[in-house]
GULOSE-227984 format. One record per atom (N, C-alpha, C): residue in one letter; x, y, z. Coordinates in steps of 0.02 Angstrom, whole numbers, plus 50000, padded with zeros to 5 digits. Layout:
AXYZ;...
END
This chain:
M500434994150000;M500005000050000;M500445006250000;L500315010749953;L500695017049948;L500295022449983;I500635026150026;I500305031350065;I500595038050046;F500185042650021;F500385049650011;F500015053750063;A500375057650100;A500055061850152;A499825068350122;A499265070750146;A499005077150123;A499415082850151;L499415088450114;L499815094250132;L499635096850202;F498995096450220;F498805099350285;F499135095750343;L499345089550331;L499675085950385;L500335089050403;I500665092150354;I501295095550369;I501175100950420;M500645104750411;M500525110350455;M500335108150526;S500045102050531;S499835099750597;S500355095250630;D500935094250597;D501415089350620;D502065092450641;N502065099050655;N502695102450671;N503015100050735;S502625096650779;S502915094050841;S503415088450827;N503405085650766;N503835080050750;N504475082150716;I504605088650710;I505195090750674;I505595095750715;E506245095750702;E506705100750729;E507045103950669;I507035110550666;I507335114150610;I507985117250633;T508535115250600;T509195118050614;T509445121350550;G509475127950550;G509635131450488;G509095130250437;D509285127450379;D508805125850327;D508625118350327;T508865114650376;T508785107350377;T508265105250428;I507825100650408;I507295098050450;I507505091150476;F507455090150541;F507605083650572;F506985081250610;P506775074950599;P506215072350638;P506415071250711;S506005073350757;S506135072050828;S505775065850852;G505355063050810;G505005056850825;G504855053450760;I504215052650744;I504035049850679;I504185055150625;W504265052850564;W504395057450509;W503785061850497;A503885068250489;A503355072750466;A503215071050393;T502595072050371;T502385069750305;T502245075550257;S502345074050194;S502205078750141;S501985074750080;T501925077950023;T501735074549961;T502295075049911;P502315070449862;P502825071049809;P502805077749774;Q502205080249759;Q502145086549722;Q502455092349761;V502295092649825;V502555098149866;V503315097949869;Q503605091849869;Q504325091049874;Q504665090349806;G504305092049753;G504605092549687;G504705086049651;M504275081049664;M504335074649631;M503675072749598;D503715068749545;D503145066749506;D502815060649539;S502195061449561;S501865056049598;S501745049949555;A501655050849490;A501555045049445;A502185040649442;I502765043849443;I503385040149443;I503485036749511;I503295040049564;I503335037049631;I502895030849634;Q502335030949599;Q501905025049597;Q502255019249563;Q502665020649511;Q503055015349479;Q503545012249528;I503845016449570;I504295013849621;I503905009349669;G503295011449686;G502875007349728;G502715000649697;N502625000449632;N502494994149598;N503074989349605;M503694992049603;M504274987749611;M504334985349684;M504174989649731;M504154987549801;M503664981849810;Q503084982349778;Q502574977149784;Q502824970649753;A503144971149695;A503394965049661;A503894961249704;D504274964949744;D504784961749787;D504534960449858;G503894961749870;G503614960649936;G503974964549990;A504094970949976;A504514975050020;A504104980150059;N504344981850118;N504154987950152;N504674993250135;G504454999350126;G504925004550106;G504695011450126;I505155016150120;I504995023050136;I505425027650093;L505145033250072;L505495038350033;L505485044850071;I506075047650082;I506155053950118;I506455059050071;R506155065050068;R506475070650032;R506395077050072;N506945080650077;N506965086950113;N506735086250186;G506865080250215;G506695079150284;G505975076850296;Y505585075850243;Y504895073750249;Y504795066850218;Q504365062850249;Q504145056650219;Q503635058250165;I503775056150104;I503295057550050;I502985051150022;A503235045350042;A502925039150021;A503125033650070;Q502655028850078;Q502775023050121;Q502445017050089;W502785011450089;W502515005350058;W502504999750110;N501944996150113;N501854990750161;N501674984250124;Y502174981050095;Y502064974850059;Y502404968950093;H502664969950153;H502984964550190;H502634963650257;G502054966550265;G501694965950329;G501724972450367;N501614971950431;N501594977850475;N502224982050467;F502134988350454;F502704992850441;F503154993550501;Q502874992750561;Q503264993650622;Q503534987050650;T503464981550612;T503784975250631;T504484974950600;P505004974650641;P505684974750614;P505804968750567;I506194970150515;I506374965150465;I507124963750472;I507314957450468;I508024955650473;I508394958350412;S508914962050425;S509324964650370;S509954960450364;A510174959650302;A510774955750289;A511374960350292;S511714961250236;S512354964850237;S512284972350247;I511684974950250;I511604981850272;I511934982650341;T511934977150379;T512244977250445;T512984979050441;K513314977350387;K514024979050379;K514104986750379;S513644990250348;S513684997550348;S513575000350419;I513164996850459;I513064998850528;I513704997850569;I514044992250557;I514684991050591;I515184996450572;S515194998350508;S515645003750486;S515485010150525;M514845011650533;M514655017650570;M514915017450642;L514875011550674;L515125010950742;L515885011650745;L516235009650692;L516955010950689;L517075018450689;G516675022250652;G516745029550653;G516635032450723;I516145029550759;I516015031850828;I516615030250873;A516905024350864;A517485022450905;A518075027150894;I518165029350831;I518695034150816;I518535040850846;K517905042950841;K517705049350871;K517815049350946;D517665043750979;D517735043251052;D518455042451075;G518915041651028;G519615040751046;G519785033651067;K519335029051057;K519465022051075;K519935018851024;I519925021450963;I520385019450909;I520655025850879;A521305026150868;A521615032450846;A521405034350776;S521385029550730;S521225031150660;S521075024750623;L520825025550562;L520705019750519;L521345015750507;D521915018950509;D522545015650494;D522895012750555;S522545012750611;S522815009550671;S522815001950662;L523314998650690;L523364991350686;L522854988150733;V522484983350708;V521984979950748;V522304976550809;K522894973750799;K523214970050854;K523384974450914;D523444980950902;D523604985450957;D522994986951000;Y522394985250976;Y521774986851012;Y521394980651033;A521414975450991;A521044969351005;A521474963350984;P522014962151020;P522504957050998;P522214950150990;S521744948251033;S521464941451029;S521054940350965;V520794945750936;V520364945150877;V520764943250815;V521404944950813;V521804943650753;V522404939150769;A522414936150827;A522994932350849;A523164926550802;D522664923850767;D522774918050723;D522954919850651;L522994926350636;L523104928450567;L523844929650553;P524104927050497;P524814927650483;P525034934850470;Y524584939050446;Y524774945950430;Y524534950850484;R524454948350545;R524174952650597;R524604958850611;S525244958450598;S525674964250610;S525564969850560;Q525194968450505;Q525054973550455;Q524314975550452;L523884971750482;L523164972550473;L522894978650511;T522564983150474;T522274989150503;T521514988750502;F521204993350537;F520474993850535;F520244995850465;R520634999750430;R520455001550361;R520404995350317;H520874990650326;H520854984450286;H520204980650298;L519984980250361;L519374976450377;L518764979850347;V518714986450354;V518104989950333;V518064991050258;T518614990050222;T518614990750149;T518674984050113;R518644978450150;R518694971750121;R519364970450088;T519874973650111;T520534972650083;T521014969250132;A520724965350178;A521134962050229;A521484955850203;G521294953450143;G521594947450115;G521224941150131;L520664941550165;L520264935750181;L519834933850121;Y519774927350108;Y519404924950050;Y518914919650072;Q518284920650056;Q517754916150077;Q517724910150029;R517834904150054;R517804898250011;R517134894850013;G516774895650068;G516124892550074;G515574897250052;T514964895750074;T514414900250059;T514534906850093;S514224912050069;S514414918850089;S514414919750164;C513884917650198;C513874917850271;C513434912150296;G513474906450262;G512994901150275;G513234895850322;P512964889650316;P513114884350364;P513854882550369;D514224883350314;D514934881750317;D515344888050329;Y515044892950363;Y515424898850382;Y516044896750420;G516584900050407;G517224898150437;G517684894850387;D517404893050328;D517834890150275;D518114895850235;W518654898650259;W518954904450226;W519704903550229;T520054907450190;T520774907250190;T521054914350190;Y521644915150217;Y521984921550218;Y522544921050167;D522384922650104;D522854921050050;D523184927150018;R523084933150046;R523394939050018;R523624943550075;A524134947350064;A524344952350113;A523814957850115;P523704960950172;P523204966350177;P523374972050129;G522844975050102;G522924980950061;G523144979649990;T523034973549965;T523244972049897;T522654971049850;E522094968449874;E521494967749832;E520884966549875;I520304967349844;I519664966249878;I519454958949872;H519184956249926;H518824949849925;H518164950949961;Y517644947449939;Y517034947249978;Y517114942050032;S517024943950094;S517084939250149;S516724941950210;C516294937850239;C515974939850302;C516484939850359;E517034936150350;E517534935550403;E517814942250424;E517934946550374;E518204953250391;E517724956950437;W517084956450424;W516584960350461;W516444957350530;T516454950750535;T516354947950602;T516954949450646;R517544949350617;R518134951150657;R518124958550676;L517894962850630;L517834969850648;L517324970850704;G516764967150701;G516274967550754;G516564965350821;R516954959950821;R517274957750883;R517774962850909;A518164965650863;A518664970650884;A518314976750915;L517764978950886;L517404984750914;L517094983050981;T516824976950987;T516564974851052;T517114975151105;Y517714972951086;Y518284972851132;Y518464979951155;V518504984651107;V518734991351126;V518184995451160;F517544994251143;F517004997751178;F516884994751248;N517104988551259;N516954985051321;N516204984551332;E515844983551278;E515114984051283;E514794980451224;D514214977651236;D513804974651183;D513664979951130;L513794978351066;L513704983351013;L512974985351003;L512504981051023;L511804983051020;L511684988951066;S511984988751125;S511924994351172;S512285000451146;V512874999551116;V513245005251088;V512845008551033;L512565004450988;L512175007050932;L511585011250957;N511235008751006;N510645012451031;N510845018751070;S511345018251112;S511505023851155;S511905029351119;R512365027351075;R512815032151044;R512535035050980;V512045031650949;V511785034050885;V511025034550886;L510685028950892;L509975028850877;L509555032950926;S509715032750990;S509335036751039;S509385044151024;R509915046150989;R510025053250974;R509655055550910;I509405050650872;I509065052350810;I508335049850810;G508095047950869;G507395045850875;G507255039150846;A507745034550849;A507665027850821;A507875022750874;T507735016350859;T507945011050905;T507985004450867;V508404999950890;V508434993050867;V508424988650928;A507964983750928;A507884979450987;A508214972650978;Q508364970750916;Q508634964050904;Q509214964250855;W509734960550872;W510314959750828;W510614952950848;D510614948250802;D510824941450819;D511554941250841;L511704936050881;L512384935150905;L512844932550850;D513494932950862;D513994930650815;D513894923150802;Y514214920750748;Y514124913850727;Y514364909050783;P513934904250803;P514114899750857;P514714895250840;E514844894350775;E515434890450756;E516074893850779;I516054900450786;I516654904250804;I516624906650876;V516024908750898;V515944911250967;V515394907051000;P515564900951022;P515044896251046;P514604898951102;T514884902951146;T514484905451202;T514114911851186;G514264914851128;G513964921251111;G514264927051149;R514794925851187;R515104931051227;R515864931151215;M516164936951231;M516884937451231;M517104941551291;T517734940551311;T518014944551364;T518344950651334;T518144956551357;T518374962751327;T518994965451363;A519204971351343;A519844974151367;A519854975051443;N519284976451473;N519284977551546;N519064971351585;G519024965651550;G518854959351583;G518124957651585;N517694961951557;N516984960451555;N516834954751506;S516334950851521;S516074945951474;S515434948751444;V515444950351379;V514884953751348;V514664949951285;Y514044950951266;Y513784947951205;Y514144950751144;V514254946351095;V514564948251031;V514044947650976;R513894953250943;R513394953250889;R513724951250823;N513304949050776;N513544947050710;N513744953250671;G514384954050657;G514614960050622;G514474960050548;A514234954350521;A514124953850449;A513394954550430;A512924952950475;A512224952750456;A511774952150518;N511124951650505;N510624949650554;N510474954750609;S510454961150590;S510134966150633;S509434967450606;Y508984969750649;Y508264970050631;Y508034977350632;W507724979450576;W507564986450567;W506864987350539;T506564993050553;T505994995550516;T506245000650466;P505905001550409;P506155006350359;P506225013450385;D505775015650429;D505815022550453;D506435023650496;N506615018650538;N507215019350579;N507845019050536;L507845014550487;L508435014050444;L508515020350401;A507945023450382;A507975029750345;A508315035250386;K508235034950452;K508555040050494;K509315039250493;V509555033050488;V510275031950480;V510505034950414;G510125033650360;G510295036550296;G510285044150297;Y509805046950333;Y509745054250337;Y510315057150379;L510535053350429;L511115055550468;L511735056050423;Y511835051150380;Y512395051450333;Y512285056950282;L511675057850259;L511535063150210;L511745069950238;N511665070750304;N511845077150336;N512545076950367;N512985072950336;N513695072650354;N513805070750427;G513375066250452;G513465063650519;G513185068050574;K512825073350554;K512565078150603;K511815077550608;W511555077950670;W510825077850682;W510665083850725;G510295088550698;G510185094850733;G510845098350741;T511025099650803;T511655103050817;T512205098250839;E512045091750843;E512535086850869;E512885083250812;Q513545083150814;Q513945079350766;Q514025072350794;I513635067650769;I513625060850796;I514175056550765;I514225056650699;I514765053250663;I515235058750638;P515885057850644;P516345062950618;P516225064250544;E516195070650526;E516065072350456;E516585069350409;N517215069350431;N517735066550387;N517655058950380;Y517345055750428;Y517215048550421;Y516665047350370;V516145051450370;V515625050850319;V515925051950249;T516355057050243;T516675058350179;T517085052350157;A517465049450203;A517855043450186;A517415037550168;S516835037050201;S516375031550187;S516125031750115;W516075037850088;W515805038850021;W516355040949972;T516955038649984;T517505039749937;T517725032949910;P517675031749844;P517845025149818;P518575023249832;I518685017049852;I519355014649862;I519635012149795;S520285012549786;S520585011049721;S520885004049720;F520444999049729;F520664992149724;F520184988349679;N520464983849637;N520044979549597;N519784973849639;I519174971749623;I518924965649653;I519294959749622;N519424954649662;N519744948649636;N519274945349587;P519484944149524;P519034941249474;P518734934549496;N519094930749537;N518834924349560;N518214925149603;D518114931049631;D517534932249673;D516894933149633;W516954934249568;W516334935049529;W516344931249463;A516934929449437;A516954925449376;A516834918049393;N517174915549444;N517084908649467;N517024908649543;P516494911649568;P516444912349641;P516284905749675;P516434905249739;P516314898949775;P515604898549801;G515394892349814;G514764891249849;G514174894749818;D513734897449860;D513124900549834;D513264907549807;M513904909649806;M514064916049777;M513964916049702;V513904910049671;V513784909649599;V513134913049581;T512624912249623;T511964914949607;T511724920049658;A512174922149702;A511964926949753;A511704933349721;E511174936149751;E510834941749719;E511264947949714;W511774948649759;W512174954649757;W512744954149707;L512844948249677;L513424947249635;L513444951949574;P512884952849537;P512914957549480;P513114964549500;I512924966749561;I513124973349584;I513884973749586;Y514204968549611;Y514934968549614;Y515224969149545;A514984964949499;A515274964649432;A515194971349396;R514614974449402;R514504980449363;R514744986749399;S514994985949460;S515254991749496;S515984993149479;L516274989049436;L516954990449413;L516924995649358;S517255001249368;S517255006449317;S517755004549262;T517745008349208;T518215007049153;T518925008149176;Q519025011849230;Q519695012849257;Q519895007249306;G519445002449316;G519594997049361;G519514998749434;I519155004049450;I519045005849520;I518395002849544;F518424999249598;F517834996149627;F517465001449668;H516835002549653;H516465007949684;H516215005849753;Y516675006249800;Y516525004249868;Y516925008849914;G516605010949969;G516945015250017;G517065011550082;L516815014250136;L516865011050202;L516195007850218;G516045002250185;G515414998850196;G514835001550155;W514965005850107;W514445008750064;W514645007849991;Y514135006849947;Y514225005949876;Y514055012349837;N514355012849779;N514185018249733;N514125015349663;N513555016749631;N513435014349563;N512985019249527;G513225025449518;G512815030849493;G512815036349544;P512345041049541;P512325046349592;P512135043449659;G512425046049712;G512255043849779;G512625037549799;W512495035349861;W512815029449890;W512285025349925;Y512425018749933;Y511935014649967;Y512255009050008;A511935007450064;A512055001350102;A511634996050069;F511904989950063;F511584984950020;F511664978050051;G511144973850043;G511174967150071;G510794962050030;H510914955750046;H510594950050014;H509834950950015;G509504948649962;G508794949949954;G508664956549920;L509194960049899;L509144966649866;L508844971849913;Q508994971149978;Q508814976350026;Q509314982050018;F509084988150031;F509564993750027;F509314999950064;V509805004250079;V509685011050103;V510055015450053;Y509685019050012;Y509995023249960;Y509965030549982;V510535033949977;V510585040949997;V510855045049938;W510475050149917;W510675054549862;W510745061549891;P511335063349916;P511415069749952;P511225075849911;E511405075849847;E511275081749805;E510525083149798;E510115078049806;E509395078849801;E509045078349869;N509445078049922;N509175077849990;N508665072249997;L508855066249977;L508385060749968;L508665054349998;V508215050450030;V508375043850058;V507815039050038;L508005033350012;L507525028049994;L507745021550027;V507275018250063;V507415011950097;V506965006550070;K507245000650059;K506864994750038;K507074988850081;L506594985950116;L506724980050159;L506234974550142;N506484968650132;N506084962750117;N506444956650143;D506134950650134;D506474944750157;D507024942850106;W507364937150119;W507964935550080;W507864930650023;P507424925750027;P507444920549975;P507324923349906;C507634920249856;C507484922049788;C506754920249776;C506334924349745;C506634928249693;C506424935649698;H506914940049708;H506804947149706;H507124949949643;K506864955449619;K507064957949554;K507414964649555;Y507294968749605;Y507454975849597;Y507984978149647;D508584979349621;D509124982349660;D509134989849647;P509584993649679;P509565000949671;P509615003449600;S509934999549555;S510015002049487;S509355002849450;F508824999649475;F508155000449445;F507815006749472;F507955008449534;F507605013949566;F507905020749550;I508565020949544;I508905027449536;I508665031149473;P508615027849414;P508355031549356;P507645034249365;L507225030449401;L506545032849413;L506535038849460;L506965038649510;L507015044349555;L507225050549517;R507725049649473;R507945055349432;R507375057949388;Q507015053349357;Q506465055349314;Q505925059049353;S505785056749414;S505265060049455;S505475067049475;L506135068349477;L506385074949496;L506465079649437;T506665076949379;T506855081149322;T506415080249261;G506025074849259;G505645073249199;G506055069949145;D506695068949159;D507145065849110;D507055058349112;A506785055549058;A506655048349055;A507245044349029;N507785047849009;N508375044248985;N508695040549043;P508865034049033;P509165030349088;P509855032949106;L510025032349170;L510695033949191;L511165028249169;S511805029649167;S512285024649145;S512445019849202;I511935015949221;I512005010849272;I511895004149238;A512435000649221;A512394994849177;A512104988849213;G511774984649174;G511594977949199;G510954977649238;T510664971749240;T510074970449281;T510174963549313;W509804962449365;W509834955949399;W509324951349367;N509574945949338;N509134940949307;N508944935749360;C508334936349385;C508134932049440;C508034924849418;N508034923449353;N507944916649329;N508604912949323;S509154915949347;S509804912749339;S509924907349392;D509474906649441;D509554901449491;D509444894549459;
END
């Protein structure tokens, strides 16, 4: 169901917004407006709604700080949906918070100097930095299914900083390292350091893989035994709460007058790294990576210059940046247009629509330009 709010609701909903300069921030639920008032074509927004319906998704569209569309095709809008690799972007955000708090000096700090037990088994631990983990350049290579039953079947076959590999191992180790330095469950850190400050919350985030952390706990730097969350996946979100994370990034890490994420960290998150993806990760990938829904995104994100469009847990494939996960879930942020689009659905195939389908329609709704953007490729759901 697509919901367009009437203009009069804006006038009666001012209690839900905080205005800082020219920027509107929701203090609770999103204030509502209409596509027309916010400069978008409602007929094109309806086409976006049709794609949300086809994928059985709940979604939300934010422009200029207002909710202008909401889709409920996955059930109750306020029932959290398990997110896959979008969680990796959340872990990246918490790394930015750790740097802001002085718990980690910089992205280029050695992991072994902060969480030695997390990397004690790695041959290149004397070279491994937090930047390597958050950019997938740690040298870890996933041999089994992406994060499935044979999780843990991986190899460390490259020196850090030489090429990109897709691996959940980098992210689960980053999650453990952050748990170690915060001395706290990352679910608590996420809520207290970020979400409570932007009017959002997350109540559930699954524990780390039992094959690696059988008790679900680890001993941190000060001797506490705390829960370890899955750094690669399995946090639970509603679209409106996840849109607030996107809006926080859109505003360079600032919410109202508070700088929550360092602005330079947001900039780094949306700066492409200059490493090629290993061709074996998409030409002859292992396990279920052969048909994984995110695989075409990887292949077509290589520019003609060989630069993989990936930052610190965020993708770029056209204007804007997005957090992306299995099932074609995403949080898309287009800063130049002050726009956030969220799509959440379940994981099993068959879903059809990744961000490359939505971005041209968003542009058309803003400009009337029906010419497609140069975003190559589509996901062929019949390839399973």
